[in-house]
C-alpha angles and dihedrals in degrees: 000000000000092000091049090054091048094049090048089056092050094045091047092056090045090053092048088050090052090050092050090048090055094045103041120066093218125121092240121126117242091240091059091053090051093048093048091050091048090049091050090048091051093047094048093045095243087124121029119224089237088060092067107013103098095045091042091053090048091051091049092048092052096040094106090062089058091065095058095085090049091050091050090049091052091049090055093058100043092127089062094045099047096081092054099035097107095051090047092051091049091050091048093050094046094046091047091053091048093049093047092048095048091045091051093048093048092047090049092050091049092050092048090049092051091047092051090050090051092048091050091049092050092047092052093049 
């Protein structure tokens, strides 16, 4: 029953994201709306982490399986993709480097911020 409750929470936020995507004229995917709303609900305490954690972890663990249909679909249109393969590979490599760099910089900034907070706490005690 716990998993049913957790999946209902996730599906509810997904549905709300779909509704917002239909209502708002912004170029934001419905899944992003749902994830942002779920994040806000977790941060504000409207939804507890324990209410979605097990099902969320299961979905993350099985995520690689979700890409198999897309990979098969790409393999079925290789004749269309061959002329643009090199530009796609270049875009993938560049975007991967950018994402990894930005993620590293953000993580580093967060860690420095936490360390400076801890140093200030220790100095005031």
